[in-house]
TITORMAR-498421 format. One line per 10 residues: for each residue x, y, z of C-alpha. Coordinates in pm, 1 decimal, decimal comma. Example, Ala and Ser with C-alpha at 12.3 -4.5 7.8 and 13.67 -1.06 7.14 Angstrom:
% residues 2
1230,0:-450,0:780,0  1367,0:-106,0:714,0
END
This chain:
% residues 831
8721,9:16697,2:14372,7  8350,2:16673,3:14260,7  8384,2:16398,5:13989,5  8387,2:16125,8:14236,4  8078,4:16213,8:14437,5  7923,2:16265,0:14100,7  8011,9:15899,9:14005,7  7886,1:15766,3:14325,9  7553,5:15949,0:14261,3  7508,1:15804,4:13925,5
7573,0:15438,4:14061,1  7309,2:15511,9:14326,5  7060,4:15625,4:14106,3  7115,2:15331,9:13869,3  7091,0:15091,4:14175,5  6775,9:15253,9:14255,1  6635,0:15205,7:13920,0  6718,9:14849,5:13912,9  6594,2:14742,0:14260,9  6277,3:14993,0:14295,9
6053,6:14756,4:14098,0  6042,8:14491,4:14375,5  5931,4:14746,4:14638,4  5575,1:14653,0:14552,7  5599,5:14331,4:14648,0  5841,5:14358,8:14945,6  5708,8:14293,7:15292,2  5477,1:14036,1:15167,4  5453,8:13688,4:15342,1  5800,3:13541,9:15340,5
5949,4:13224,8:15461,5  5912,9:13016,7:15126,0  6210,5:12872,1:14937,4  6271,8:12979,6:14598,6  6541,1:12875,0:14344,3  6742,2:13138,2:14156,6  6940,8:13116,9:13823,8  7272,5:13287,9:13953,1  7508,7:13414,9:13678,4  7757,7:13614,5:13825,3
7917,0:13758,4:14171,4  8076,2:14093,7:14188,3  8289,6:14265,7:14461,8  8094,0:14575,2:14421,9  7742,0:14673,5:14323,8  7860,3:14875,4:14034,4  7962,5:14555,8:13827,7  7650,8:14400,0:13910,8  7442,9:14671,7:13812,1  7620,7:14702,4:13479,7
7566,3:14337,1:13420,6  7203,6:14347,5:13514,0  7155,9:14636,1:13281,4  7287,7:14421,9:12977,7  7056,3:14130,5:13061,8  6761,4:14388,9:13092,2  6839,4:14482,7:12727,4  6780,2:14119,7:12638,0  6430,5:14107,5:12774,7  6515,5:13935,2:13088,4
6430,1:14064,7:13432,7  6741,7:14045,1:13637,6  6787,5:14116,2:14005,6  7073,0:14150,9:14241,5  7157,4:14041,0:14613,7  7422,3:14138,3:14828,6  7551,4:13887,0:15070,2  7820,6:13865,7:15354,9  8030,5:13580,6:15300,0  8241,7:13481,9:15600,6
8614,9:13546,4:15557,7  8555,1:13717,9:15211,7  8345,5:14017,1:15291,1  8045,5:14145,9:15098,5  7947,4:14053,8:14748,8  7676,7:14125,4:14500,9  7518,7:13836,9:14325,0  7320,1:13852,1:13974,2  7035,3:13658,4:13916,5  6820,5:13630,4:13612,5
6536,0:13435,1:13704,4  6370,6:13260,0:14020,3  6122,6:12941,7:14032,6  5954,4:12756,2:14288,8  6086,9:12411,7:14155,5  6453,5:12340,7:14135,0  6412,7:12145,6:13840,0  6212,9:12412,9:13651,5  6517,4:12653,5:13729,7  6763,1:12433,6:13590,4
6581,1:12375,0:13271,2  6525,6:12748,6:13240,6  6898,0:12807,3:13300,0  6991,3:12539,5:13048,3  6738,1:12713,6:12779,6  6918,2:13042,8:12837,7  7271,3:12894,5:12799,6  7163,3:12717,2:12481,6  7021,9:13032,0:12342,8  7362,5:13196,2:12419,7
7244,5:13452,5:12646,0  7422,5:13323,5:12942,8  7744,1:13125,1:12978,7  7742,2:12903,7:13266,0  7496,6:12932,2:13575,9  7440,9:12814,5:13935,3  7115,1:12703,7:14084,5  7080,0:12872,0:14428,4  6834,8:12861,7:14695,9  6682,8:13187,2:14790,0
6507,7:13244,4:15133,4  6237,6:13470,5:15213,6  6147,9:13541,9:14843,6  5816,2:13717,8:14804,2  5534,7:13477,9:14666,8  5457,5:13562,0:14309,3  5416,8:13251,5:14099,9  5664,6:13010,9:13921,0  5900,0:13103,8:13643,5  6101,6:13435,8:13605,9
5860,6:13684,6:13809,3  5721,4:13977,2:13661,4  5898,0:14194,2:13926,7  6232,8:14161,8:14080,1  6291,5:14190,5:14457,4  6499,0:14468,9:14595,8  6859,0:14455,1:14684,5  6847,5:14228,9:14987,7  7153,1:14186,9:15238,0  7215,1:13823,7:15352,7
7451,4:13729,1:15610,0  7603,5:13424,9:15657,6  7702,4:13336,1:16026,1  8049,4:13223,3:16099,3  8063,8:12851,6:16086,6  7716,5:12829,3:15906,9  7707,3:12633,3:15578,2  7594,4:12869,6:15312,5  7286,6:12792,2:15071,9  7331,2:12480,7:14858,2
7465,4:12525,9:14505,4  7353,4:12338,2:14198,5  7595,5:12357,4:13901,1  7468,4:12375,6:13538,8  7516,1:12066,9:13338,1  7509,6:11823,2:13644,3  7148,5:11708,1:13770,5  7116,3:11598,4:14116,1  6946,2:11249,8:14175,5  6577,8:11277,6:14303,4
6653,4:11125,9:14633,9  6953,5:11357,0:14701,7  6896,0:11592,6:15011,1  6895,7:11958,3:14931,9  7168,6:12033,8:15151,3  7412,2:11798,5:14965,4  7587,3:12005,9:14694,4  7613,9:11854,1:14363,5  7962,9:11838,8:14215,0  8096,2:11705,4:13874,1
8305,0:11381,2:13833,6  8658,9:11427,7:13870,2  8744,7:11294,7:13537,1  8521,1:11548,7:13344,8  8673,8:11902,8:13361,9  8438,9:12188,1:13435,4  8463,3:12390,5:13112,1  8275,7:12681,4:13247,5  8461,1:12944,1:13467,8  8203,8:12895,3:13761,4
8184,5:13020,0:14112,2  8576,3:13003,9:14141,9  8558,0:13360,8:13977,3  8448,3:13495,9:14316,8  8782,2:13431,3:14470,5  8957,4:13554,7:14152,5  8775,9:13889,3:14163,2  8842,1:13916,0:14564,7  9190,3:13861,5:14493,2  9255,8:14075,8:14188,8
9015,2:14387,2:14139,0  9109,5:14569,4:14439,2  8900,7:14872,6:14454,6  8849,0:14921,1:14071,3  8485,3:14934,3:13974,9  8575,4:14907,8:13609,1  8767,8:14567,0:13708,1  8443,6:14456,4:13876,6  8234,9:14533,3:13561,0  8490,2:14323,1:13341,9
8467,5:14028,3:13579,8  8102,7:14028,8:13579,4  8094,0:14024,9:13194,9  8346,6:13763,7:13203,8  8157,6:13558,4:13476,9  7846,4:13576,1:13241,3  8032,4:13439,7:12956,4  8019,7:13787,1:12763,9  8370,4:13776,5:12656,0  8408,2:14039,3:12410,2
8269,4:14288,0:12647,0  8480,4:14156,3:12921,5  8782,1:14188,7:12691,6  8709,8:14539,3:12598,5  8712,8:14635,8:12968,7  9019,0:14421,8:13042,2  9213,1:14600,2:12776,6  9085,8:14934,7:12906,2  9221,1:14858,4:13253,8  9568,0:14732,7:13107,7
9621,8:15049,6:12902,6  9537,2:15281,2:13176,6  9757,3:15088,6:13410,3  9528,2:15148,2:13685,7  9692,3:15160,8:14013,7  9380,2:15090,6:14244,3  9525,9:14751,1:14335,0  9422,9:14540,9:14023,0  9620,1:14224,8:13996,5  9822,1:14246,2:13668,5
9892,8:13885,6:13644,6  9537,5:13805,6:13680,4  9446,7:14065,2:13427,9  9686,6:13912,4:13179,4  9503,9:13557,2:13247,7  9163,8:13707,6:13214,1  9243,1:13852,5:12880,0  9409,1:13545,2:12731,9  9090,1:13356,0:12869,4  8861,7:13581,5:12678,9
9059,0:13527,9:12370,7  9041,7:13174,4:12410,5  8650,5:13165,4:12486,5  8620,2:13374,5:12179,0  8803,2:13134,7:11989,9  8571,3:12855,2:12121,9  8267,6:13057,8:12005,1  8400,2:13060,2:11629,8  8661,9:13308,3:11589,6  8998,4:13138,2:11527,5
9224,1:13428,0:11522,9  9150,0:13465,7:11890,3  9339,4:13121,1:11935,4  9656,0:13260,2:11799,8  9624,8:13572,3:12048,1  9555,2:13343,0:12315,3  9876,1:13153,6:12238,1  10089,5:13470,1:12272,1  9935,8:13582,2:12592,2  9956,6:13228,8:12753,9
10306,9:13188,6:12635,9  10406,9:13519,4:12803,1  10219,2:13420,6:13120,0  10396,2:13086,4:13177,5  10729,7:13276,5:13100,9  10683,3:13562,8:13315,2  10505,9:13369,4:13627,8  10676,4:13051,8:13662,6  10598,8:13018,2:14033,6  10232,0:13027,5:13975,8
10246,2:12670,3:13958,0  9865,9:12618,1:14024,6  9748,6:12871,8:13795,9  9971,1:12761,7:13535,3  9801,8:12423,8:13535,4  9507,1:12568,0:13344,7  9716,5:12810,2:13152,6  9930,9:12549,0:13004,2  9623,1:12295,9:12919,5  9458,2:12584,8:12725,7
9788,8:12673,5:12554,9  9804,8:12325,7:12412,7  9430,2:12339,7:12314,3  9479,9:12690,4:12134,8  9755,8:12514,2:11935,5  9514,3:12236,0:11846,4  9243,0:12462,1:11745,7  9488,5:12651,3:11537,7  9594,9:12332,2:11363,8  9957,1:12353,2:11473,0
9955,0:11993,3:11587,7  10344,9:11973,4:11640,9  10322,6:12264,5:11881,5  9986,4:12111,6:12061,6  10167,5:11771,2:12083,4  10485,4:11927,1:12277,4  10265,5:12128,9:12515,5  10037,4:11839,8:12602,2  10350,1:11604,4:12655,2  10477,2:11917,2:12892,1
10145,5:11952,0:13071,2  10138,5:11570,8:13141,8  10504,2:11593,4:13260,5  10425,4:11878,2:13495,0  10083,4:11800,7:13641,8  10052,1:11407,7:13634,3  9760,0:11440,9:13916,1  9569,9:11719,6:13726,7  9213,3:11691,3:13661,0  9288,0:11724,1:13287,6
9553,5:11447,7:13300,9  9309,0:11210,6:13135,0  9224,4:11477,4:12853,1  9612,4:11557,4:12822,5  9716,1:11200,4:12747,7  9425,3:11141,8:12496,2  9512,4:11470,8:12316,0  9879,0:11353,5:12317,6  9799,4:11046,7:12144,2  9548,9:11230,8:11904,9
9821,5:11482,3:11807,5  10059,4:11167,1:11739,5  9811,0:11029,5:11494,3  9737,4:11357,2:11342,7  10120,6:11396,9:11268,4  10139,2:11029,1:11158,8  10353,2:10908,9:11438,5  10143,2:10614,7:11467,2  10367,1:10386,5:11665,6  10383,2:10647,2:11943,2
10022,3:10700,2:11938,5  9962,7:10326,9:11970,7  10140,6:10323,1:12301,5  9991,8:10647,8:12417,7  9616,8:10516,6:12342,1  9685,1:10215,5:12521,7  9816,8:10411,0:12806,8  9481,4:10614,8:12822,3  9256,6:10308,1:12773,6  9450,7:10132,3:13071,3
9459,0:10422,3:13297,3  9121,8:10544,4:13241,8  8856,4:10283,0:13173,4  8526,1:10402,7:13097,1  8666,2:10762,6:13028,9  8485,9:11015,8:12836,4  8711,9:10940,2:12489,7  8739,4:10556,4:12551,0  8548,9:10464,2:12218,2  8719,2:10727,5:12023,9
9046,6:10621,2:12149,0  8965,3:10272,4:12028,4  8904,6:10411,1:11701,1  9208,9:10589,5:11671,3  9398,6:10290,0:11768,2  9236,6:10097,3:11493,8  9339,7:10370,7:11256,5  9685,4:10362,9:11345,6  9713,7:10001,8:11287,3  9549,2:10043,0:10957,5
9797,2:10323,7:10867,3  10067,8:10083,1:10933,8  9930,9:9827,6:10736,2  9870,2:9598,8:11042,9  9539,7:9496,7:10898,6  9466,6:9193,7:11141,7  9530,1:9427,8:11457,5  9316,5:9699,7:11291,8  9019,2:9460,6:11226,8  9049,1:9362,1:11617,1
9044,0:9726,8:11731,6  8765,7:9832,8:11479,3  8566,7:9529,4:11632,6  8601,8:9660,5:11993,1  8506,9:9986,5:11879,4  8184,7:9861,9:11765,1  8123,1:9663,4:12080,1  8173,3:9994,6:12280,2  7857,6:10118,6:12116,7  7517,1:9958,1:12199,6
7421,3:9997,8:11830,3  7572,6:10136,2:11476,5  7293,3:10407,5:11504,5  7478,3:10560,5:11806,3  7805,7:10577,5:11661,2  7899,2:10954,1:11572,2  7865,5:11009,3:11181,5  8224,8:11110,6:11129,0  8357,3:10779,3:11275,1  8085,9:10571,0:11102,9
8200,6:10750,3:10757,0  8565,5:10642,6:10849,6  8465,1:10297,7:10917,5  8286,8:10279,8:10597,1  8600,7:10385,6:10441,7  8809,8:10118,5:10607,5  8598,3:9837,8:10501,1  8595,4:9995,5:10140,4  8969,4:9985,3:10157,3  9005,1:9617,0:10254,8
8750,5:9514,0:10009,7  8462,3:9413,8:10261,4  8204,9:9602,9:10015,7  7916,3:9437,3:10215,9  8005,6:9599,3:10541,7  8108,8:9923,9:10381,5  7754,7:9962,0:10224,8  7616,1:9906,3:10545,9  7811,8:10190,5:10703,9  7758,4:10437,1:10424,3
7385,2:10345,5:10411,4  7339,2:10424,6:10782,9  7502,2:10767,2:10724,2  7295,9:10854,5:10448,7  6970,0:10748,2:10594,7  7033,7:10846,8:10976,7  7222,2:11177,2:10900,2  7092,4:11327,7:10575,1  7172,0:11666,1:10702,3  7529,0:11588,7:10812,9
7790,0:11812,6:10638,1  7947,8:11464,2:10508,3  7633,0:11366,8:10358,7  7775,0:11462,5:10013,3  8071,2:11236,1:10063,6  7881,3:10959,7:10209,6  7656,9:10954,7:9895,5  7968,1:10945,9:9682,7  8124,7:10656,8:9867,4  7788,9:10447,3:9877,6
7792,5:10455,7:9505,6  8152,3:10397,9:9466,9  8103,8:10082,2:9687,2  7806,6:9977,8:9474,5  8014,1:9999,4:9173,6  8303,2:9801,2:9348,6  8025,0:9525,0:9431,1  7953,3:9499,0:9049,2  7606,9:9669,5:9115,0  7629,0:9924,0:8845,6
7241,6:10027,1:8808,4  7204,9:10093,1:9179,2  7533,4:10286,7:9183,0  7434,4:10524,3:8875,3  7116,7:10570,2:9073,2  7281,0:10700,2:9383,1  7526,2:10909,6:9165,0  7236,7:11050,2:9018,1  7080,3:11158,7:9349,9  7410,4:11303,3:9437,1
7401,6:11525,4:9116,8  7049,5:11623,9:9178,9  7095,1:11713,6:9550,8  7445,9:11861,0:9541,9  7499,4:11976,9:9172,6  7767,8:12230,8:9260,7  7972,8:12010,0:9513,5  8324,2:11854,5:9445,5  8150,8:11520,1:9506,3  7915,1:11613,5:9211,2
8212,4:11661,6:8976,3  8383,4:11347,2:9079,3  8040,2:11182,4:9039,5  7994,4:11309,8:8686,4  8361,7:11166,4:8604,0  8286,9:10829,6:8761,8  7951,1:10802,4:8572,8  8148,8:10872,5:8251,7  8421,0:10635,2:8341,3  8156,0:10366,3:8384,0
8041,6:10452,2:8048,1  8391,2:10373,5:7900,8  8474,1:10031,7:8112,4  8115,9:9887,7:8131,7  7911,4:10030,5:7826,2  7658,7:9752,1:7818,6  7385,2:9891,3:8055,3  7110,5:10016,0:7842,8  6894,3:10269,4:8036,0  6717,8:10591,1:7903,2
6877,6:10907,6:8009,6  6540,4:11053,7:8177,0  6535,3:10762,7:8429,3  6879,4:10866,8:8604,0  7045,3:11195,1:8636,0  7382,3:11167,1:8448,6  7293,0:10890,4:8212,0  7393,5:11112,8:7916,6  7741,7:11107,0:8075,4  7722,8:10721,9:8071,5
7602,3:10705,2:7710,4  7847,8:10968,8:7572,7  8142,2:10979,5:7789,6  8368,2:11130,6:7552,7  8135,8:11416,3:7512,0  8093,6:11449,3:7880,1  8476,0:11487,1:7923,3  8480,9:11759,1:7651,4  8195,3:11955,3:7846,1  8380,4:11919,0:8170,0
8710,9:12048,7:7997,8  8525,1:12343,8:7864,1  8354,0:12420,8:8188,1  8633,4:12416,1:8429,0  8928,5:12665,9:8472,7  9112,5:12460,0:8720,9  9430,8:12313,9:8589,9  9438,0:12020,9:8799,6  9069,5:11946,9:8713,2  9148,8:11989,8:8337,4
9441,9:11743,4:8370,0  9180,7:11487,4:8517,3  8919,0:11530,5:8237,7  9177,2:11520,7:7942,8  9323,1:11195,7:8086,2  8995,1:11044,4:8111,4  8909,7:11161,2:7779,9  9258,5:11001,4:7614,7  9168,5:10671,5:7784,8  8814,8:10652,2:7651,8
8933,9:10723,5:7305,0  9184,8:10430,1:7337,5  8900,1:10234,6:7448,9  8691,7:10309,0:7182,6  8990,8:10233,5:6937,3  9000,1:10591,5:6823,3  9395,9:10576,7:6846,8  9501,4:10870,3:6641,8  9287,2:11101,9:6866,9  9421,1:10914,9:7177,9
9758,0:10958,3:7091,3  9731,6:11300,1:7021,5  9555,0:11385,2:7339,5  9813,1:11199,8:7542,0  10080,9:11350,3:7362,3  9939,7:11712,8:7441,7  9880,5:11628,9:7793,7  10240,4:11490,4:7871,5  10376,6:11799,3:7687,6  10184,7:12065,2:7902,6
10208,4:11847,2:8219,2  10513,9:11631,0:8207,1  10510,3:11579,4:8584,7  10142,1:11552,4:8616,7  9988,3:11322,6:8873,0  9841,2:11123,7:8581,6  10170,4:11082,0:8390,9  10161,7:10691,2:8416,9  9835,2:10644,3:8319,3  9849,1:10872,4:8036,7
10184,0:10717,1:7944,7  10010,4:10361,7:7922,7  9745,2:10496,3:7707,6  9995,5:10654,0:7462,0  10184,4:10360,6:7452,7  9883,2:10167,0:7377,3  9753,4:10394,0:7105,6  10103,5:10417,8:6963,5  10132,3:10044,6:6937,8  9824,6:10023,4:6722,4
9947,7:10307,6:6521,3  10286,2:10141,8:6457,6  10111,8:9813,2:6360,2  9903,6:9985,2:6098,9  10173,0:10201,1:5956,6  10442,6:9926,3:5930,4  10182,1:9690,6:5756,4  10134,1:9977,5:5503,7  10517,6:10010,5:5462,3  10504,8:10369,8:5586,3
10800,1:10375,7:5757,8  10848,9:10752,9:5776,9  10513,7:10766,5:5998,2  10664,0:10501,8:6223,5  10980,7:10698,9:6277,2  10791,3:11012,6:6323,6  10580,7:10842,7:6625,9  10923,3:10733,1:6774,2  11059,0:11089,0:6759,8  10745,9:11223,7:6910,2
10728,1:10987,9:7187,9  11083,8:10956,3:7272,8  11063,3:11159,1:7572,9  10755,6:11009,5:7696,7  10874,5:10652,9:7731,5  10717,2:10489,1:7450,1  11024,7:10292,3:7361,9  11115,3:10232,8:7736,0  10782,5:10084,4:7804,2  10686,9:9937,8:7465,9
10659,0:9595,3:7363,9  10955,6:9385,3:7180,5  10758,9:9383,4:6875,4  10650,6:9759,4:6891,6  11052,3:9844,3:6945,3  11157,6:9630,4:6673,5  10933,5:9786,2:6419,5  11042,0:10134,6:6512,9  11413,4:10033,0:6498,9  11353,0:9875,4:6162,3
11164,8:10165,0:6026,0  11446,9:10397,2:6124,5  11696,3:10163,0:5948,8  11499,6:10168,8:5624,1  11464,1:10555,0:5585,4  11850,5:10587,7:5633,2  11851,2:10687,7:6008,9  12114,5:10443,5:6099,0  12241,0:10621,5:6405,7  11895,8:10616,0:6547,3
11808,1:10299,7:6447,5  12145,7:10145,8:6606,9  12049,2:10318,1:6950,7  11707,9:10140,0:6938,0  11861,1:9807,3:6886,1  12135,9:9880,6:7147,3  11872,7:9938,7:7410,8  11666,6:9639,4:7310,6  11955,3:9414,3:7337,4  11993,2:9503,9:7698,6
11609,0:9526,0:7778,5  11513,3:9203,9:7599,4  11811,0:9006,1:7649,8  11612,9:8705,1:7771,1  11362,5:8725,4:7458,1  11331,8:8430,2:7243,8  11377,0:8645,5:6907,3  11660,8:8850,1:7058,9  11892,3:8697,9:6780,9  11704,0:8883,0:6513,6
11779,3:9210,9:6700,3  12150,9:9114,6:6706,7  12152,3:9059,1:6330,6  11965,4:9403,1:6292,8  12230,4:9573,1:6490,2  12507,3:9434,7:6301,2  12347,0:9531,5:5967,6  12325,8:9886,8:6097,3  12683,9:9879,7:6206,0  12768,4:9754,6:5849,4
12581,1:10038,8:5709,1  12763,6:10277,3:5910,3  13109,8:10142,1:5798,6  13160,1:9969,5:6154,1  13275,4:9642,2:6002,6  13480,0:9531,6:6311,3  13178,8:9605,7:6543,6  12934,2:9416,9:6323,6  13182,5:9115,4:6314,6  13175,7:9099,0:6692,5
12810,9:9090,9:6698,4  12813,4:8820,6:6409,2  13074,7:8622,2:6605,5  12833,5:8620,1:6922,2  12568,3:8454,2:6698,8  12785,2:8195,9:6544,1  12943,7:8085,8:6891,7  12611,9:8065,1:7075,9  12511,6:7733,1:7214,4  12123,9:7776,3:7148,0
12010,7:7701,2:6809,3  11964,7:7985,7:6560,8  11678,0:8030,0:6328,5  11779,3:7955,8:5987,7  11641,1:8261,0:5841,1  11853,5:8468,7:6102,1  12168,1:8258,9:6029,4  12129,0:8301,5:5649,5  12121,4:8676,1:5722,0  12439,4:8658,8:5936,9
12635,5:8458,8:5678,2  12539,8:8702,5:5410,9  12640,6:8994,5:5606,0  12959,2:8824,1:5712,6  13050,4:8771,4:5340,1  12963,6:9126,2:5255,1  13199,8:9250,3:5533,6  13483,8:9032,8:5382,0  13408,7:9173,2:5052,6  13413,2:9529,8:5164,0
13739,3:9458,7:5298,3  13852,6:9259,8:4999,0  13910,1:8952,6:5218,5  13774,0:8724,2:4955,2  13990,7:8425,5:5057,4  13853,3:8463,2:5423,4  13495,0:8471,1:5276,9  13573,7:8166,4:5066,8  13693,9:7962,6:5390,2  13421,6:8116,7:5616,7
13217,0:7831,9:5642,5  13492,3:7593,4:5740,8  13574,4:7832,2:6032,9  13220,8:7828,7:6161,1  13113,5:7524,8:6381,0  12775,1:7369,6:6330,4  12688,6:7584,7:6024,3  12541,7:7399,2:5713,2  12692,4:7501,0:5401,8  12440,8:7700,6:5166,5
12515,4:7645,5:4801,2  12373,3:7977,9:4696,6  12597,9:8156,3:4944,3  12911,5:7976,0:4854,3  12843,7:8056,2:4497,1  12837,9:8420,4:4584,2  13137,9:8391,4:4794,9  13348,3:8218,3:4526,3  13215,6:8465,3:4267,3  13329,3:8744,2:4473,2
13682,0:8591,9:4537,9  13700,6:8550,5:4160,5  13609,8:8919,1:4103,7  13877,0:9020,0:4337,9  14158,2:8814,0:4166,1  14042,6:8910,5:3839,2  14068,9:9295,7:3920,5  14419,7:9203,4:4019,4  14495,0:9033,9:3693,3  14516,4:8681,1:3855,8
14292,7:8554,1:3564,1  14398,9:8179,2:3608,0  14310,7:8189,7:3979,7  13996,9:8393,0:3912,0  13891,8:8112,3:3653,6  13930,6:7846,8:3927,2  13691,4:8045,9:4161,8  13448,0:8115,9:3904,7  13433,5:7754,9:3817,3  13384,9:7668,0:4174,9
13085,3:7923,0:4191,0  12940,7:7752,8:3900,3  12984,6:7410,6:4051,3  12777,5:7513,8:4332,1  12484,1:7550,4:4101,7  12469,3:7255,5:3856,4  12251,3:7338,5:3570,6  12159,0:7676,0:3746,9  11957,9:7508,9:4020,7  11976,4:7617,8:4382,6
12116,5:7959,1:4301,4  12024,5:8325,7:4214,0  12016,4:8367,7:3826,4  12230,2:8673,4:3856,7  12508,7:8473,3:4022,4  12513,6:8234,8:3764,0  12510,6:8434,8:3495,7  12762,9:8692,2:3626,3  13013,0:8411,3:3714,5  12978,5:8296,6:3349,3
13054,5:8624,3:3211,9  13338,2:8691,6:3444,7  13479,0:8327,2:3357,1  13435,0:8401,7:2975,7  13617,6:8722,8:3027,5  13909,8:8561,5:3211,7  13936,2:8296,7:2926,4  13940,7:8581,3:2701,5  14219,8:8750,5:2891,0  14417,1:8418,5:2887,5
14334,8:8410,6:2482,4  14139,2:8096,2:2531,4  13896,6:8224,8:2286,8  13723,2:7919,6:2190,0  13629,7:7835,2:2572,8  13535,1:8202,2:2596,9  13314,8:8209,6:2320,3  13131,9:7896,3:2441,6  13070,6:8070,5:2780,7  12972,8:8397,0:2584,5
12729,7:8193,8:2379,9  12562,8:8068,0:2706,9  12526,2:8416,8:2856,8  12410,3:8575,4:2508,7  12110,2:8292,8:2515,0  12012,7:8365,5:2882,6  12095,5:8704,7:2996,4  11967,8:9066,3:2967,5  12079,2:9329,2:2694,5  12378,2:9468,5:2916,1
12548,2:9106,2:2967,9  12427,2:8995,8:2634,4  12591,1:9304,8:2470,3  12932,8:9254,3:2617,3  12902,8:8866,4:2552,3  12826,8:8930,2:2179,2  13098,4:9202,6:2154,7  13375,4:8982,9:2301,5  13272,9:8685,6:2098,3  13305,3:8894,9:1770,5
13646,7:9014,9:1907,6  13737,2:8658,3:1993,8  13653,7:8534,9:1653,4  13851,4:8809,2:1504,3  14160,8:8706,1:1730,2  14116,1:8353,4:1610,6  14103,5:8483,2:1237,6  13740,8:8400,7:1188,4  13611,8:8717,0:1018,5  13278,1:8562,6:896,0
13197,6:8448,8:1259,2  13317,5:8801,7:1394,8  13090,1:8966,7:1141,0  12795,0:8758,8:1242,7  12836,0:8821,9:1618,1  12860,7:9192,8:1525,8  12544,9:9182,6:1333,9  12354,1:9003,8:1609,3  12485,2:9280,7:1849,4  12335,3:9558,3:1623,2
11997,7:9366,9:1579,8  11936,8:9265,0:1929,1  12039,4:9596,4:2079,7  11754,4:9836,9:2203,6  11983,2:10129,1:2287,6  12190,8:10350,5:2078,7  12512,2:10246,1:2243,1  12527,1:9900,8:2141,6  12434,9:9976,8:1780,5  12705,4:10241,7:1748,6
12948,0:9990,0:1902,4  12866,5:9717,8:1666,2  12883,3:9967,6:1355,7  13219,2:10062,1:1463,9  13352,5:9711,4:1457,0  13161,4:9623,1:1160,8  13296,7:9928,8:967,5  13645,0:9869,6:1124,8  13630,4:9508,7:978,1  13506,8:9634,7:660,9
13785,7:9870,0:607,1  14069,3:9640,9:741,9  13927,4:9376,1:511,6  13950,1:9606,9:218,2  14287,1:9766,0:302,2  14463,7:9494,5:476,7  14637,9:9365,6:186,2  14815,1:9696,8:134,9  14945,7:9680,2:487,3  15078,0:9325,4:462,7
15285,4:9453,2:132,6
END
């Protein structure tokens, strides 16, 4: 029972300590008017005293005054300073607000304040009771942030424009305290903290009350709203997690108190803002739409419509954003966000590639500002990016130059320097561009923009290496002069995988540009193997193909077909064949054929026939594909390809047609269809006869007949073959010699030894050892068959003398010995 009395005693003593300093000047001449900086009003003195004590700690000299408000009872107001002039009081309040000491204030006239000079007086007055008579106007209030015109009478209150929501909690807190705190001193203290902008302290007190479940008349709904508002305000002060807590509280309040329509107006608006601050843009969009639907006449409606459009833009709903932005501009001309709304409208058109409309709205946006210098830096930067994107580099240079020169301390200064240098480079002003890049490297050496600048400088050294400047003039010139070395340094320095991929791709391109194709190919091949789905896959693939094409040309010219084939297999998965030229693909297929990889070569030629179907040299690929089919034993398939060449309307190159005929004959031969080969030319329209080919065909036909024992028919074919080459002209020497030898053999088989020997003699004089050996042997044997032993011995002796190898000498010795033995002993057998 003693504790309440002790508590009241402590409060009384504290109040005495607060107000005693003013007794010294109390009772002096009165009647003058002062202007006080009022920061809070409390239902009871306990909360006011606690708040005043907190301001004392910060070096201020607060004081309290009690006032009876008609219809609302007694309140205790907290002031932090008084001034003789209203303007000075207002300036002092703004200064305290900017310093973060107070959060919102009201300038209020104070009558009968003791004289003591301007500014915050050295002593504070005692607690003074101020009674307002029923029906009598209260002292004029001047609200922070809104200055009154010089000619405004002091009894006319200054209020904010309806289109600008007051963000401070303001004097409306008085009614909330009256309605919600009941008889709870702790609630009064919390409200005082809250009203003065000390949200962390207020939150602690509100949460204590909530946990204690105090039954002293505290309004639970109001308590929840103040807890949510504390979190919201703390979020605005730079504590993002508090926005998430505010979201939970606001959602619960709207759910649990749906009938509090008026109070939920502000709650719903702050819920939407909390979502926005938390970067939950889709949720914010939904709440702003809901707010506009529920409260179309709200003081926040213009803000809600603008934020709806902004969230639509942020979530890339550009068509919807355009409509909402136009609604905002039409309904609220001259509103707070008019210029920014115009900017977003231009951006929406830009994002949807409606460049003419974008240009119109960017122009209107520029007209809305009195000068470029007045445009906020982020918008100025974005405007420069727009001009850069559409290729208007002169205007882009103007925007980025303004950003760099007018706002050198802006957080985006690094970005603006980089974009300024990039724009200069696009405008073909290489030296100034390198200078700006050098400035960026000097001022922000560890920034991402500096890293990108280093890459760009090295890239410039690859693409335009003609600039001759010493490295000591510009920072980063060593990257320009030795770009490959610069890329290697960047690769060694970074551990970021994406950055490494960037540097390696740039290095590969630089190597290709320098003609170091072997290194470039290896670099591209490794990168595609480690990052097959990397962001630079397309660019690296192009450099790979380019390097490989040069390597293939080099290897193929040296007849290093194995090296060409190895390149093919290395790059098969990386699109070398799919993206290579006709010549490159042809050389790859040919190399595969030459080293015996017919299956792989066939695959290359098949794809070429599809991909290069309209190429002027596609007939060569058809012939190559037919040759590969022939090697694989696919004679029928090869024949189909050749038939396509013969039946085409377009003329075929002579070289290609010759190859096709030869292959056709070879196919007939493999199938022992020599009659078809012999009549081949007569079946093919628009094909001129080739004597050499015809000789080969007749010769092959004769070979087939000879093997079957049809010597008479074979003789006819061999004679036709030789007829194609009168005096041996126009035909390969082997065809003439082989046809003569085979014809002689047929005459020999037919026992026409004289004609056989005449042909053997011709072969013996014009052919090599192998054919000459057979010719001399059969001539001797023919002589024997004709009974001319002397001529036979002569021919056997010639065989022995002209033979180099042991085989023919042994054969000659055998026949000579046999002839000598026969001559010696024949007479005995005849008896």
